[in-house]
N, C-alpha and C positions, 0 to 999 in steps of 0.2 A: 802263789798263784792267784790268790784273791786280789792282790794289788794290780797285777797285770790285767785281770779281768775288768776291774773298775776303770782303769785308764783306757782300755780299748773300747769301752762302751760309750765314752763321751763323744758327742757329735762334733764333727769337724766344721770349723767356720769356713764357709766357701766364699764369702764376699764381705764387703765392708758396708755397714749401714750408713748411707749418706744423708738421710732425712735430717738428723740433727745439724749437719753442716749447712744444709740448705736453709733451715730455720735461722741459724746464726747469721748467715749472709743476708737474709731478708731483714732481720732486725738491724743489722749494721747499715743496710741501705736506707732504711726508714730514718735512722738517726742522722745519717749524712744529709738526706733530703730536708730534714727539719732544721738542721744547724747551718747549712750552707747559706741561706739568705741572711743570717745574722752576721756572717763573716764579711759580707760585702758592704755593711754600713759603718760609718765612722762612729767612733766612741765619744760622741759629744752629747752632753746633757740637753736635750730639747724636749719641749712639751708640744706634741702634735695636736692640731685641732681635730675635733670630731667632725666627721663628714655626714651630711644628710643629703639624700637625693630628693630633689624637688621635681616632681613630674607634672605637676599641675600647670597648665598654661596660664592660670591666673597669677602664679607666683614667679613667672619668668618673663623677661623682656629679651627678645631676640634682635640683635643688631646685625644686619648683613651689609657687607661692603663688597661691591662688585669690582672686577678688575678695571673697569672703565671709570671708577671713582664715584659711582652712585651709592647712596646710603638708604637703608630701609630700617624702620623701627617696626618690629613684628611684620605686618603685611603692608604697611604704608611706606611708600617711597617718599623721602624728604630731601629737600635741598640741603647741601652742606652747611650753608649759613643758618639754617633753621634747626639744625640737628640738636644742638645743646638745649635750646628752648623746648623743643618737643620731647626730648628725653627727660628733661627736668619735670615737665608736666606729667609724663607717664610715671615718674618716680614719686610724685607728690603724695600719692596714696600711701606708699610704703617704701621708705628709703632702704630697707633690707632686702628688696627684691633682687633676684639673681639676674644679672645682665650677661647674656651669652653673646660673645663676639664671633661672628661667622665671617672669616676673611679668606679670600682665595689663597691657595697655597703658593701661587706665583707672585703674590703681592710682596712689596718690600717690607723690611723690618720697620722702617720709618712710618709706613702706613699704619701698621698695627700699634706702634707706640703713640702716634698722634691720636688714634681712635681711643686708646685707653685713657689718655690725658683728657680728651673731650668728655668721656663718660664720667671721669672723676670730677670734672668741672661742673657737670650736670647734677652731681650729688650721688652717684652710684658708689656703693661701698663693697658690694659683692660682684666681682667681675670674673668671668670665666671665658676661656677660649674654646669655641666649639670645634670638635674634631669629628671625623667620620671613622666608623669602626672598620677595621680590616676584615675582609671576607676570608673565612677559613675554608679552604678547599678540602673536602673530606669525603 
């Protein structure tokens, strides 16, 4: 009788505890999120350069090319034939200045490549293409 009494006093399991299952799923999700960007890159040995953001206007030169063919260095509109000389004079202080090219998105590819070639001819070594941030609706 004592055995029957002990067996009948044990509590009955009414449900399954799902908290450990949820914890395991969250851990697997985090592992998947961390490893998925690694799977999208090629397995080639490359040494990537370190990036530094230069926000000072003293260290940037902004080149703007309008759709109608006019060029500007920072705020000064220049004639296309004077562009290389004026950019070279602006780069005379520091050849490592960042040159940011702001070209209309409707411009041809040839316009951009010609502008890059002119900047290199003027002595620019750090050339970047300016973009506009997408607005996030939220």
